[in-house]
TIPA-445856 format. One record per atom (N, C-alpha, C): residue number from 0; atom name; y, z, x. Coordinates in Angstrom, 1 decimal. Layout:
residues N
R num atomo     yy     zz     xx
R NUM    CA      Y      Z      X
...
END
This chain:
residues 254
R num atomo     yy     zz     xx
R   0     N   94.6  125.7   92.5
R   0    CA   95.0  126.8   93.2
R   0     C   94.3  128.1   92.9
R   1     N   95.1  128.8   91.3
R   1    CA   94.9  129.5   90.3
R   1     C   94.0  129.8   90.3
R   2     N   93.0  128.6   90.0
R   2    CA   92.0  128.5   89.8
R   2     C   90.4  129.7   90.8
R   3     N   90.9  129.2   92.0
R   3    CA   90.4  129.0   93.3
R   3     C   90.8  130.9   93.3
R   4     N   91.8  131.0   93.5
R   4    CA   92.2  132.6   93.4
R   4     C   91.7  133.2   92.8
R   5     N   91.5  133.2   91.6
R   5    CA   91.0  133.8   90.2
R   5     C   89.3  133.9   91.0
R   6     N   88.9  132.8   91.6
R   6    CA   87.9  133.4   91.6
R   6     C   87.5  134.2   93.1
R   7     N   88.0  134.2   94.1
R   7    CA   88.5  135.3   95.0
R   7     C   88.7  136.7   94.8
R   8     N   89.6  136.6   93.5
R   8    CA   89.2  137.8   93.1
R   8     C   88.1  138.4   92.1
R   9     N   87.4  137.7   91.4
R   9    CA   86.6  138.1   90.5
R   9     C   85.5  137.9   91.8
R  10     N   84.9  136.9   93.1
R  10    CA   83.8  137.7   94.2
R  10     C   84.1  139.1   94.6
R  11     N   85.3  139.0   94.6
R  11    CA   85.7  140.6   95.8
R  11     C   85.7  141.5   94.9
R  12     N   86.0  141.3   93.2
R  12    CA   85.3  142.3   92.5
R  12     C   83.7  142.4   92.4
R  13     N   83.3  141.9   92.7
R  13    CA   82.2  141.9   92.4
R  13     C   81.1  142.7   94.1
R  14     N   82.1  143.0   95.1
R  14    CA   81.3  143.5   95.7
R  14     C   81.5  145.1   95.6
R  15     N   82.4  145.4   94.9
R  15    CA   82.4  146.8   94.5
R  15     C   81.1  147.3   94.3
R  16     N   80.2  146.8   93.5
R  16    CA   79.4  147.3   92.9
R  16     C   77.7  147.9   93.7
R  17     N   78.3  147.1   95.5
R  17    CA   77.8  147.1   96.3
R  17     C   77.9  148.2   97.8
R  18     N   79.0  148.7   98.0
R  18    CA   78.7  150.0   98.4
R  18     C   78.0  150.7   98.7
R  19     N   77.4  151.6   99.9
R  19    CA   76.6  152.7   99.4
R  19     C   77.0  154.1   99.7
R  20     N   75.9  154.9   99.8
R  20    CA   76.1  156.0  100.7
R  20     C   76.2  155.5  102.2
R  21     N   77.1  156.1  103.0
R  21    CA   76.9  156.3  103.8
R  21     C   76.6  158.2  104.6
R  22     N   76.1  158.2  103.7
R  22    CA   76.2  159.9  104.4
R  22     C   77.6  160.6  104.0
R  23     N   77.2  162.3  105.0
R  23    CA   78.6  162.8  104.1
R  23     C   79.9  162.2  105.1
R  24     N   79.3  162.2  106.5
R  24    CA   80.2  161.6  106.8
R  24     C   81.3  160.3  106.8
R  25     N   80.4  159.5  106.5
R  25    CA   80.5  157.9  106.6
R  25     C   81.4  157.6  105.0
R  26     N   81.0  158.3  103.7
R  26    CA   81.4  158.1  102.7
R  26     C   80.3  156.8  102.3
R  27     N   81.4  156.4  101.2
R  27    CA   81.1  154.5  100.9
R  27     C   81.4  153.6  101.7
R  28     N   80.1  153.0  102.1
R  28    CA   80.1  152.5  103.3
R  28     C   79.3  150.7  102.6
R  29     N   80.2  149.5  103.0
R  29    CA   79.9  147.9  102.7
R  29     C   79.2  147.1  103.9
R  30     N   77.8  147.1  103.4
R  30    CA   76.5  146.4  104.2
R  30     C   77.6  145.8  104.7
R  31     N   77.3  144.9  106.6
R  31    CA   77.6  144.4  107.0
R  31     C   77.8  142.6  106.5
R  32     N   76.8  142.5  105.7
R  32    CA   77.0  141.2  105.6
R  32     C   78.0  141.0  104.4
R  33     N   77.8  142.2  103.6
R  33    CA   78.5  141.8  102.3
R  33     C   80.2  142.3  102.5
R  34     N   80.4  143.0  104.2
R  34    CA   82.0  142.7  104.9
R  34     C   82.7  141.6  105.2
R  35     N   82.0  140.6  105.5
R  35    CA   82.0  139.4  106.2
R  35     C   82.5  138.6  105.2
R  36     N   81.6  138.8  103.9
R  36    CA   82.1  138.7  102.7
R  36     C   83.6  139.0  102.5
R  37     N   83.3  139.7  102.5
R  37    CA   85.1  140.4  101.8
R  37     C   86.0  139.5  103.1
R  38     N   85.6  139.8  104.4
R  38    CA   86.5  139.0  104.9
R  38     C   87.0  137.8  104.9
R  39     N   86.2  137.0  105.0
R  39    CA   86.4  135.2  104.7
R  39     C   87.2  135.5  103.8
R  40     N   86.5  136.1  102.0
R  40    CA   87.9  135.8  101.0
R  40     C   89.0  135.8  101.9
R  41     N   89.3  137.4  102.0
R  41    CA   90.3  137.7  102.5
R  41     C   91.2  136.8  103.7
R  42     N   90.9  136.5  104.1
R  42    CA   91.2  134.9  104.9
R  42     C   92.0  133.9  103.2
R  43     N   90.4  133.1  103.3
R  43    CA   90.8  132.5  102.2
R  43     C   92.3  132.3  101.7
R  44     N   92.3  133.8  100.6
R  44    CA   92.6  134.2   99.5
R  44     C   95.0  134.0  100.0
R  45     N   94.8  135.0  102.2
R  45    CA   96.0  135.0  102.1
R  45     C   96.4  133.2  102.6
R  46     N   95.7  132.7  103.0
R  46    CA   95.4  131.0  103.6
R  46     C   96.7  130.5  102.0
R  47     N   95.6  130.8  100.8
R  47    CA   96.0  129.9   99.4
R  47     C   97.4  130.5   99.3
R  48     N   97.9  131.8   99.4
R  48    CA   98.8  132.5   98.8
R  48     C  100.0  131.7   99.8
R  49     N  100.0  131.7  101.1
R  49    CA  100.9  131.1  102.4
R  49     C  101.2  130.4  101.8
R  50     N  100.3  129.2  101.1
R  50    CA  100.1  127.8  101.2
R  50     C  101.3  127.4   99.6
R  51     N  101.4  128.1   99.3
R  51    CA  102.6  127.7   97.6
R  51     C  103.9  129.1   97.9
R  52     N  103.6  130.5   98.4
R  52    CA  104.2  131.1   98.7
R  52     C  105.5  131.4   99.9
R  53     N  104.6  131.2  101.2
R  53    CA  105.1  130.9  102.3
R  53     C  105.0  132.0  102.9
R  54     N  104.6  131.8  104.5
R  54    CA  104.4  132.8  105.3
R  54     C  105.3  133.5  105.4
R  55     N  104.7  135.4  105.4
R  55    CA  105.6  136.3  105.1
R  55     C  105.8  137.2  103.6
R  56     N  105.3  136.2  102.2
R  56    CA  105.4  136.8  101.4
R  56     C  104.6  138.5  101.2
R  57     N  105.2  138.9  100.1
R  57    CA  105.1  140.4   99.6
R  57     C  103.3  140.5  100.0
R  58     N  102.9  139.2   98.9
R  58    CA  101.3  139.7   98.2
R  58     C  100.6  139.5  100.3
R  59     N  100.8  138.2  100.5
R  59    CA  100.2  138.4  101.8
R  59     C   99.6  139.5  102.8
R  60     N  100.9  140.2  103.2
R  60    CA  101.4  141.3  103.2
R  60     C  101.1  142.4  103.2
R  61     N  101.4  142.6  102.0
R  61    CA  100.2  144.0  101.1
R  61     C   99.4  143.4  101.0
R  62     N   97.9  142.8  101.1
R  62    CA   96.6  142.4  101.4
R  62     C   96.4  142.4  102.6
R  63     N   97.3  141.8  103.9
R  63    CA   96.9  142.5  105.0
R  63     C   97.0  143.8  105.4
R  64     N   97.6  144.8  104.7
R  64    CA   97.7  145.8  105.0
R  64     C   96.6  146.3  104.3
R  65     N   95.7  145.8  102.1
R  65    CA   94.5  146.9  101.8
R  65     C   93.5  146.7  102.8
R  66     N   93.6  144.9  103.4
R  66    CA   92.7  145.0  104.5
R  66     C   92.1  145.7  105.5
R  67     N   93.7  146.2  106.0
R  67    CA   93.5  146.8  107.5
R  67     C   93.6  148.7  107.5
R  68     N   93.5  148.7  106.0
R  68    CA   93.7  150.0  105.9
R  68     C   91.8  151.0  105.0
R  69     N   92.1  152.1  105.5
R  69    CA   90.6  153.0  104.9
R  69     C   89.5  152.5  106.0
R  70     N   88.4  152.6  106.1
R  70    CA   87.8  152.4  107.1
R  70     C   87.5  151.7  108.4
R  71     N   88.8  151.4  109.1
R  71    CA   88.6  150.2  110.0
R  71     C   89.4  149.0  110.3
R  72     N   89.5  148.5  108.8
R  72    CA   89.9  147.4  108.1
R  72     C   88.8  146.6  108.4
R  73     N   89.3  144.7  109.3
R  73    CA   88.0  143.9  109.9
R  73     C   86.9  144.8  110.6
R  74     N   87.7  145.2  111.5
R  74    CA   86.5  145.9  112.6
R  74     C   85.4  146.6  112.2
R  75     N   85.9  147.8  111.6
R  75    CA   84.6  148.6  110.9
R  75     C   84.2  148.7  109.3
R  76     N   84.4  147.4  109.0
R  76    CA   84.5  147.2  107.4
R  76     C   85.5  147.8  106.3
R  77     N   86.0  147.2  105.4
R  77    CA   86.7  147.9  104.3
R  77     C   85.8  149.3  103.7
R  78     N   86.5  149.9  102.8
R  78    CA   86.8  151.1  102.3
R  78     C   86.4  150.1  101.2
R  79     N   86.0  150.8  100.0
R  79    CA   86.3  151.0   98.4
R  79     C   87.4  150.9   98.0
R  80     N   88.7  151.9   98.6
R  80    CA   89.8  151.7   97.8
R  80     C   90.3  150.5   98.1
R  81     N   90.4  149.9   99.8
R  81    CA   91.0  149.0  100.0
R  81     C   90.2  147.2   99.5
R  82     N   89.1  147.6   99.1
R  82    CA   88.6  146.3   98.5
R  82     C   89.2  146.1   97.1
R  83     N   88.7  147.1   96.0
R  83    CA   90.1  147.1   95.3
R  83     C   91.0  147.0   94.8
R  84     N   91.6  147.7   95.9
R  84    CA   93.2  147.1   96.2
R  84     C   93.3  145.4   95.9
R  85     N   92.8  145.4   97.3
R  85    CA   93.1  143.7   97.6
R  85     C   92.2  142.2   96.2
R  86     N   91.6  143.0   95.6
R  86    CA   91.0  142.1   94.6
R  86     C   92.9  142.3   93.4
R  87     N   93.4  143.4   93.2
R  87    CA   94.2  143.8   92.7
R  87     C   95.2  142.7   93.1
R  88     N   95.8  142.9   94.5
R  88    CA   96.8  142.3   94.9
R  88     C   96.8  140.5   95.1
R  89     N   95.4  140.2   94.7
R  89    CA   95.1  138.8   94.6
R  89     C   95.4  138.2   92.7
R  90     N   95.2  138.9   92.4
R  90    CA   95.1  139.3   90.8
R  90     C   96.5  139.2   90.8
R  91     N   97.6  139.9   91.2
R  91    CA   98.6  139.7   91.2
R  91     C   99.5  139.0   91.6
R  92     N   99.1  137.9   92.8
R  92    CA  100.1  137.2   93.1
R  92     C   99.2  135.8   92.3
R  93     N   97.7  135.6   91.7
R  93    CA   97.8  134.6   90.5
R  93     C   98.6  134.7   89.4
R  94     N   98.9  135.9   88.9
R  94    CA  100.3  135.7   88.0
R  94     C  101.7  135.6   88.6
R  95     N  101.8  135.6   90.1
R  95    CA  102.7  135.1   90.7
R  95     C  102.9  133.3   90.3
R  96     N  101.8  132.9   90.9
R  96    CA  102.1  131.8   90.5
R  96     C  101.7  130.9   89.3
R  97     N  101.1  131.2   88.2
R  97    CA  101.8  131.6   86.7
R  97     C  103.1  131.1   86.3
R  98     N  103.7  132.7   86.9
R  98    CA  105.1  132.9   86.8
R  98     C  106.0  131.8   87.0
R  99     N  106.0  131.7   88.8
R  99    CA  105.8  130.0   89.2
R  99     C  106.3  128.9   88.8
R 100     N  105.1  128.4   88.0
R 100    CA  104.5  126.8   87.1
R 100     C  105.2  126.7   86.1
R 101     N  105.1  127.9   85.2
R 101    CA  105.6  128.3   84.1
R 101     C  107.0  127.1   84.2
R 102     N  107.1  126.5   82.8
R 102    CA  108.1  125.7   82.5
R 102     C  109.2  126.6   81.5
R 103     N  110.2  127.2   81.2
R 103    CA  110.9  127.8   80.1
R 103     C  110.5  127.8   79.0
R 104     N  110.6  128.3   78.1
R 104    CA  110.0  128.5   76.8
R 104     C  111.7  127.6   76.5
R 105     N  111.9  128.4   76.7
R 105    CA  113.5  127.6   76.0
R 105     C  114.1  126.3   76.3
R 106     N  113.6  126.1   77.4
R 106    CA  113.6  124.6   78.5
R 106     C  112.9  123.7   77.4
R 107     N  111.3  124.1   77.3
R 107    CA  110.6  123.5   76.9
R 107     C  110.8  123.3   75.3
R 108     N  111.2  123.6   74.8
R 108    CA  111.5  123.7   72.8
R 108     C  113.3  122.9   73.5
R 109     N  114.4  122.9   74.2
R 109    CA  115.2  122.6   73.7
R 109     C  115.5  120.8   74.2
R 110     N  114.7  120.9   75.2
R 110    CA  115.0  119.8   76.6
R 110     C  114.6  118.5   76.0
R 111     N  115.5  117.4   75.9
R 111    CA  114.2  116.0   75.1
R 111     C  113.8  115.5   76.7
R 112     N  113.2  115.0   75.7
R 112    CA  111.8  114.2   77.1
R 112     C  112.6  113.1   77.9
R 113     N  112.4  112.6   78.5
R 113    CA  113.0  112.0   79.5
R 113     C  112.2  110.5   78.6
R 114     N  111.1  110.1   78.6
R 114    CA  110.5  109.2   77.8
R 114     C  109.7  109.8   76.7
R 115     N  110.0  109.1   75.6
R 115    CA  110.0  109.6   74.7
R 115     C  108.3  109.2   74.1
R 116     N  108.3  110.8   73.9
R 116    CA  106.2  110.6   73.8
R 116     C  105.9  109.9   73.0
R 117     N  106.5  109.2   71.9
R 117    CA  106.4  108.2   71.0
R 117     C  105.7  106.5   71.9
R 118     N  106.3  106.2   73.4
R 118    CA  106.5  105.4   73.8
R 118     C  104.8  105.5   74.3
R 119     N  105.0  106.6   75.1
R 119    CA  103.5  107.3   76.1
R 119     C  102.5  106.8   74.7
R 120     N  102.5  107.2   73.8
R 120    CA  100.9  107.0   72.5
R 120     C  101.1  105.3   72.8
R 121     N  102.3  104.6   72.5
R 121    CA  102.3  103.6   72.0
R 121     C  101.7  102.7   74.2
R 122     N  101.4  103.8   74.5
R 122    CA  101.0  102.6   75.5
R 122     C   99.7  103.3   75.4
R 123     N   99.3  104.6   76.0
R 123    CA   97.4  104.4   74.7
R 123     C   97.4  104.0   74.4
R 124     N   97.4  103.6   73.4
R 124    CA   97.2  102.7   72.2
R 124     C   96.8  101.5   72.4
R 125     N   97.4  100.8   73.8
R 125    CA   97.6   99.3   74.0
R 125     C   95.6   99.1   74.4
R 126     N   95.1   99.5   75.0
R 126    CA   93.7   99.4   74.7
R 126     C   94.1   98.5   75.6
R 127     N   92.6   97.9   75.6
R 127    CA   92.1   96.8   76.9
R 127     C   92.7   95.3   76.6
R 128     N   93.1   95.2   78.2
R 128    CA   94.2   94.2   78.1
R 128     C   94.0   94.0   79.1
R 129     N   94.3   92.4   79.6
R 129    CA   94.5   92.4   81.3
R 129     C   95.0   93.4   82.0
R 130     N   96.4   94.3   82.2
R 130    CA   96.2   95.2   82.3
R 130     C   96.4   96.7   82.1
R 131     N   95.7   97.2   83.2
R 131    CA   95.5   99.1   83.0
R 131     C   96.5   99.5   83.2
R 132     N   97.0  101.0   82.2
R 132    CA   98.3  101.0   82.4
R 132     C   98.2  102.6   82.0
R 133     N   97.0  102.9   82.5
R 133    CA   97.2  104.1   82.8
R 133     C   97.4  105.0   84.1
R 134     N   98.0  104.3   85.2
R 134    CA   99.0  104.9   86.1
R 134     C  100.3  105.2   85.7
R 135     N  101.0  103.8   84.9
R 135    CA  101.9  104.2   84.3
R 135     C  102.2  105.3   83.2
R 136     N  101.4  105.3   82.5
R 136    CA  101.0  106.6   81.2
R 136     C  101.7  108.0   82.8
R 137     N  100.7  107.6   83.7
R 137    CA  100.7  109.2   84.5
R 137     C  102.3  109.4   85.2
R 138     N  102.5  107.8   85.7
R 138    CA  103.5  108.4   85.6
R 138     C  104.8  108.5   84.7
R 139     N  104.5  108.3   83.1
R 139    CA  105.4  109.2   82.1
R 139     C  105.1  110.3   82.2
R 140     N  104.5  110.6   82.3
R 140    CA  104.3  111.7   82.2
R 140     C  104.9  112.9   83.5
R 141     N  104.3  112.5   84.9
R 141    CA  104.9  113.3   85.5
R 141     C  106.3  112.8   85.8
R 142     N  107.0  111.8   85.1
R 142    CA  109.3  112.0   84.8
R 142     C  109.1  112.6   83.8
R 143     N  108.5  113.0   82.6
R 143    CA  108.7  114.1   81.8
R 143     C  108.4  115.6   82.8
R 144     N  108.0  116.0   83.0
R 144    CA  107.4  117.3   84.0
R 144     C  108.5  116.9   84.8
R 145     N  109.0  115.8   86.0
R 145    CA  110.2  116.0   86.8
R 145     C  111.6  116.6   86.2
R 146     N  111.7  115.8   85.2
R 146    CA  113.4  116.1   84.2
R 146     C  113.3  117.3   83.7
R 147     N  111.8  118.0   82.8
R 147    CA  112.4  119.4   82.2
R 147     C  112.1  120.6   83.6
R 148     N  111.7  120.3   85.0
R 148    CA  112.0  121.6   85.4
R 148     C  113.6  121.3   86.3
R 149     N  114.1  120.5   85.8
R 149    CA  115.4  119.3   87.0
R 149     C  115.0  119.3   88.3
R 150     N  113.8  118.6   88.5
R 150    CA  113.5  118.3   89.7
R 150     C  114.4  116.8   89.7
R 151     N  115.7  116.6   90.6
R 151    CA  116.1  115.2   89.9
R 151     C  115.5  114.9   91.3
R 152     N  115.4  114.9   92.0
R 152    CA  114.7  114.1   93.5
R 152     C  113.9  113.3   92.9
R 153     N  112.4  113.8   92.5
R 153    CA  111.2  113.3   91.6
R 153     C  111.4  112.6   91.0
R 154     N  112.8  112.9   90.0
R 154    CA  113.2  111.5   88.8
R 154     C  113.5  110.4   89.1
R 155     N  114.5  110.4   90.5
R 155    CA  114.5  109.4   90.9
R 155     C  113.6  108.1   91.7
R 156     N  112.6  109.3   92.4
R 156    CA  111.4  108.3   93.1
R 156     C  110.8  107.9   92.1
R 157     N  110.2  108.6   90.8
R 157    CA  109.7  108.3   90.0
R 157     C  110.1  107.2   89.6
R 158     N  111.2  107.0   88.8
R 158    CA  111.5  105.8   88.5
R 158     C  111.9  104.6   89.3
R 159     N  111.8  104.8   90.4
R 159    CA  112.0  103.6   91.7
R 159     C  110.3  103.2   91.0
R 160     N  108.7  103.8   91.4
R 160    CA  108.0  103.7   91.9
R 160     C  107.5  102.7   89.8
R 161     N  107.6  103.0   89.0
R 161    CA  107.3  102.4   87.7
R 161     C  108.0  101.6   88.0
R 162     N  109.6  101.0   88.3
R 162    CA  109.9   99.8   88.1
R 162     C  109.6   98.3   89.6
R 163     N  108.9   99.4   90.2
R 163    CA  108.2   98.6   91.0
R 163     C  107.0   98.4   90.6
R 164     N  106.6   99.3   90.0
R 164    CA  104.3   99.0   89.5
R 164     C  104.6   97.5   88.0
R 165     N  105.2   97.9   87.6
R 165    CA  105.8   97.0   86.0
R 165     C  106.3   95.7   86.7
R 166     N  105.9   95.0   87.3
R 166    CA  106.9   93.0   87.5
R 166     C  105.4   92.5   87.1
R 167     N  104.3   93.1   87.1
R 167    CA  103.2   91.8   87.0
R 167     C  103.0   92.1   85.6
R 168     N  103.4   92.6   84.9
R 168    CA  102.7   92.5   83.8
R 168     C  103.7   91.6   82.7
R 169     N  105.2   91.5   83.5
R 169    CA  105.9   90.1   82.7
R 169     C  105.7   88.9   83.6
R 170     N  104.5   89.1   84.4
R 170    CA  104.3   87.0   85.2
R 170     C  105.2   87.6   87.1
R 171     N  105.9   88.8   87.0
R 171    CA  106.6   88.5   88.9
R 171     C  106.2   89.2   89.4
R 172     N  106.9   89.1   90.5
R 172    CA  106.2   89.6   91.8
R 172     C  106.8   90.8   92.5
R 173     N  108.3   90.7   91.6
R 173    CA  109.5   91.7   92.2
R 173     C  109.8   92.8   90.7
R 174     N  110.4   93.6   91.0
R 174    CA  111.8   93.9   89.2
R 174     C  112.9   92.9   90.0
R 175     N  113.4   92.4   90.5
R 175    CA  114.6   91.8   91.3
R 175     C  114.2   90.4   90.0
R 176     N  113.2   89.6   90.5
R 176    CA  112.5   88.7   89.8
R 176     C  112.3   89.1   88.2
R 177     N  112.1   90.6   87.7
R 177    CA  112.3   90.4   86.5
R 177     C  113.9   90.4   85.4
R 178     N  114.9   91.3   86.4
R 178    CA  115.7   91.8   85.9
R 178     C  116.7   90.0   86.2
R 179     N  116.1   89.7   87.0
R 179    CA  117.2   88.0   86.7
R 179     C  116.1   87.0   86.5
R 180     N  114.8   86.7   85.8
R 180    CA  114.3   85.4   85.5
R 180     C  114.0   85.8   84.0
R 181     N  114.0   87.3   83.8
R 181    CA  112.8   86.9   82.7
R 181     C  113.9   86.4   80.6
R 182     N  112.9   86.1   80.5
R 182    CA  113.4   85.7   79.1
R 182     C  114.4   84.2   79.2
R 183     N  114.9   83.5   80.5
R 183    CA  115.5   82.7   80.8
R 183     C  116.9   83.1   81.0
R 184     N  117.7   81.7   81.3
R 184    CA  119.1   82.4   81.6
R 184     C  120.4   82.5   80.1
R 185     N  120.3   82.7   79.2
R 185    CA  120.6   82.6   77.8
R 185     C  119.9   83.3   77.3
R 186     N  118.9   83.6   77.0
R 186    CA  117.8   84.8   75.8
R 186     C  117.8   86.1   76.6
R 187     N  118.3   87.4   75.6
R 187    CA  117.3   88.6   76.0
R 187     C  118.4   89.2   77.2
R 188     N  120.0   88.9   75.9
R 188    CA  121.0   89.2   77.6
R 188     C  120.9   91.0   77.4
R 189     N  120.7   91.9   76.3
R 189    CA  120.7   92.7   76.5
R 189     C  119.7   93.4   77.1
R 190     N  118.4   92.6   77.2
R 190    CA  117.2   93.3   77.9
R 190     C  117.7   93.3   79.7
R 191     N  118.0   91.9   80.2
R 191    CA  118.6   91.8   80.9
R 191     C  119.7   92.9   81.2
R 192     N  120.6   92.8   80.6
R 192    CA  121.0   94.5   81.1
R 192     C  120.8   95.3   81.6
R 193     N  119.7   95.4   81.1
R 193    CA  119.1   96.9   80.9
R 193     C  118.3   97.0   82.1
R 194     N  118.1   96.1   82.7
R 194    CA  117.0   95.9   83.7
R 194     C  117.3   95.8   85.3
R 195     N  118.9   95.0   84.8
R 195    CA  119.2   94.7   86.0
R 195     C  120.4   96.1   87.0
R 196     N  120.5   96.9   85.6
R 196    CA  121.6   98.5   86.2
R 196     C  120.2   99.5   86.3
R 197     N  118.8   98.9   86.1
R 197    CA  117.8   99.6   86.8
R 197     C  117.4   99.1   87.8
R 198     N  117.4   98.2   88.1
R 198    CA  116.7   97.3   90.3
R 198     C  118.6   97.3   90.7
R 199     N  119.6   97.4   90.0
R 199    CA  120.8   97.8   90.9
R 199     C  120.7   99.1   90.9
R 200     N  121.6   99.8   90.7
R 200    CA  122.6  101.4   90.2
R 200     C  120.6  102.2   90.0
R 201     N  119.9  102.4   90.0
R 201    CA  118.9  102.8   90.0
R 201     C  118.0  102.7   91.3
R 202     N  118.1  101.8   91.7
R 202    CA  117.0  101.2   92.5
R 202     C  118.3  101.8   93.7
R 203     N  119.6  101.6   94.0
R 203    CA  120.3  102.4   95.7
R 203     C  120.3  103.7   95.3
R 204     N  120.2  104.0   94.2
R 204    CA  120.6  105.8   94.1
R 204     C  119.0  106.3   94.6
R 205     N  118.0  105.6   93.8
R 205    CA  116.6  106.2   94.4
R 205     C  116.3  105.9   96.5
R 206     N  117.0  105.2   96.5
R 206    CA  116.7  104.6   97.9
R 206     C  117.7  105.7   99.4
R 207     N  118.8  105.4   98.6
R 207    CA  119.5  106.6   99.2
R 207     C  118.9  108.2   99.5
R 208     N  118.4  108.9   98.3
R 208    CA  117.5  109.7   98.2
R 208     C  116.7  109.2   99.1
R 209     N  116.1  108.7   98.7
R 209    CA  114.8  108.4   99.3
R 209     C  114.6  108.5  101.2
R 210     N  116.0  107.4  102.0
R 210    CA  115.4  106.6  102.9
R 210     C  116.5  107.8  103.6
R 211     N  117.5  108.7  103.6
R 211    CA  118.6  109.0  103.6
R 211     C  118.2  110.3  104.8
R 212     N  118.3  110.2  106.4
R 212    CA  117.7  111.5  106.9
R 212     C  118.9  112.3  107.5
R 213     N  118.0  113.3  107.3
R 213    CA  119.1  115.0  107.2
R 213     C  120.7  115.0  108.0
R 214     N  121.2  115.8  107.2
R 214    CA  122.9  115.5  107.4
R 214     C  123.2  117.1  107.5
R 215     N  124.0  117.4  108.3
R 215    CA  124.8  118.6  108.4
R 215     C  125.1  119.3  107.3
R 216     N  125.8  118.3  106.4
R 216    CA  126.5  118.3  105.0
R 216     C  125.5  117.5  103.6
R 217     N  124.7  118.2  103.1
R 217    CA  124.0  117.8  102.3
R 217     C  124.8  118.0   99.7
R 218     N  123.6  116.4   99.1
R 218    CA  124.3  116.9   97.9
R 218     C  123.6  116.4   97.7
R 219     N  122.3  116.9   97.0
R 219    CA  121.8  116.9   96.0
R 219     C  122.1  116.0   94.2
R 220     N  120.8  115.0   93.9
R 220    CA  121.6  114.8   92.4
R 220     C  121.3  115.6   91.6
R 221     N  122.1  115.2   90.5
R 221    CA  122.1  116.3   89.5
R 221     C  121.3  115.2   88.2
R 222     N  121.5  115.5   86.9
R 222    CA  120.7  115.4   85.8
R 222     C  121.2  114.0   85.5
R 223     N  123.2  113.6   85.1
R 223    CA  123.9  112.7   85.3
R 223     C  123.7  111.7   85.7
R 224     N  122.9  111.8   87.3
R 224    CA  123.1  110.5   88.1
R 224     C  121.5  110.0   88.1
R 225     N  120.7  110.9   87.5
R 225    CA  119.3  110.2   87.6
R 225     C  119.4  109.7   85.6
R 226     N  119.7  109.9   84.9
R 226    CA  119.9  109.8   84.2
R 226     C  119.8  107.7   83.6
R 227     N  119.0  107.4   83.2
R 227    CA  118.0  106.1   82.9
R 227     C  117.4  106.1   82.2
R 228     N  117.3  107.0   81.6
R 228    CA  116.0  107.6   79.6
R 228     C  116.8  105.6   79.4
R 229     N  117.6  105.6   78.4
R 229    CA  117.5  104.8   77.7
R 229     C  117.3  103.5   77.9
R 230     N  117.1  102.8   79.8
R 230    CA  117.1  101.5   79.8
R 230     C  115.8  101.6   80.4
R 231     N  115.5  102.5   81.3
R 231    CA  113.4  102.6   81.4
R 231     C  112.9  102.6   79.3
R 232     N  113.3  103.0   78.5
R 232    CA  113.3  102.7   77.4
R 232     C  113.3  101.6   76.7
R 233     N  114.3  100.9   77.0
R 233    CA  114.5   99.5   76.8
R 233     C  113.0   98.7   77.7
R 234     N  113.2   99.1   78.9
R 234    CA  111.5   97.9   79.7
R 234     C  109.9   98.9   79.0
R 235     N  109.8   99.9   78.7
R 235    CA  108.3   99.9   78.1
R 235     C  108.4   99.7   76.3
R 236     N  109.6   99.7   75.8
R 236    CA  109.7   99.1   74.8
R 236     C  109.3   97.4   74.8
R 237     N  109.8   96.4   76.0
R 237    CA  109.5   95.2   75.6
R 237     C  107.7   95.0   76.0
R 238     N  107.6   96.3   77.4
R 238    CA  105.9   96.0   77.6
R 238     C  104.7   96.5   76.6
R 239     N  105.1   96.8   75.2
R 239    CA  104.6   97.5   74.1
R 239     C  104.8   96.3   73.2
R 240     N  106.2   95.9   73.3
R 240    CA  105.9   95.0   72.3
R 240     C  105.7   93.5   72.5
R 241     N  105.1   93.1   73.5
R 241    CA  104.7   92.0   74.4
R 241     C  102.9   92.3   74.1
R 242     N  102.6   93.2   74.3
R 242    CA  101.2   94.1   74.4
R 242     C  100.7   93.7   72.8
R 243     N  101.4   94.4   71.6
R 243    CA  101.0   94.2   70.6
R 243     C  101.3   92.8   70.1
R 244     N  101.9   91.8   70.8
R 244    CA  101.8   90.6   70.0
R 244     C  101.1   89.8   70.9
R 245     N  100.5   90.3   71.7
R 245    CA   99.3   89.5   72.4
R 245     C  100.3   88.1   73.3
R 246     N  101.5   88.1   73.6
R 246    CA  101.7   87.2   75.0
R 246     C  101.7   88.4   75.9
R 247     N  101.1   89.5   76.9
R 247    CA  100.5   89.1   78.2
R 247     C   99.5   88.9   78.1
R 248     N   99.7   87.5   78.9
R 248    CA   98.2   87.4   79.1
R 248     C   97.9   87.0   80.6
R 249     N   97.2   88.1   80.9
R 249    CA   97.4   88.3   82.7
R 249     C   98.0   87.9   83.5
R 250     N   97.7   86.5   84.5
R 250    CA   99.0   87.0   85.2
R 250     C   99.7   85.4   85.0
R 251     N  100.5   84.7   83.8
R 251    CA  101.2   84.1   83.2
R 251     C  102.3   84.2   83.5
R 252     N  103.5   83.8   84.1
R 252    CA  104.9   84.5   83.6
R 252     C  105.3   83.6   82.8
R 253     N  106.5   84.8   82.0
R 253    CA  107.1   84.5   80.7
R 253     C  108.7   84.6   80.6
END
């Protein structure tokens, strides 16, 4: 969106040298073809801004005002001042987008990553094998962004997606099978305990937020409610361990 809006602002600015002298009574005018281009750019910019900031936001309202002042707005063609003003308003909207999406510096420095970066690097280093970890790596990247920005609903949903995504790596169809059967009845008890927390507590919390219809009173999750980082790390660590040891062999169960 930022690139699109920046391009629109640049295209608007490029129209300014195209104004011509319309005579003593008209002043500077923009030829009809270029006026149509300006109209299309303004409509496109407003649509993008509304999509991100909502209808009735100050940037869209001021953009409409700028377009419809001067020499008749869309009807009679824009004035030089209105094109210049519209350009600056679109650039201001770009800056608003950047502020909205920027993670505060103090949060980025102080907040601990939900998924430790070393786990992501280890997954990236696995290379060729029976499984493509590209989607898992992207899910880890997105969960770090969600957690850093206190998007707790998104964190829960991404966690649920991860546990639904990885069972085939261990030779199982579902995470419930993995949590209950991986490693046999007596071995890997600590691993099983972590997996069962993901299968029961995490899944219940995520499903509650995913499937609950709107109510007259709502309660949103906190960081504490969706903190399964340690159990997730155990899961990712086991994936890395098996991959490094060559124990993952396609679809065979382990």
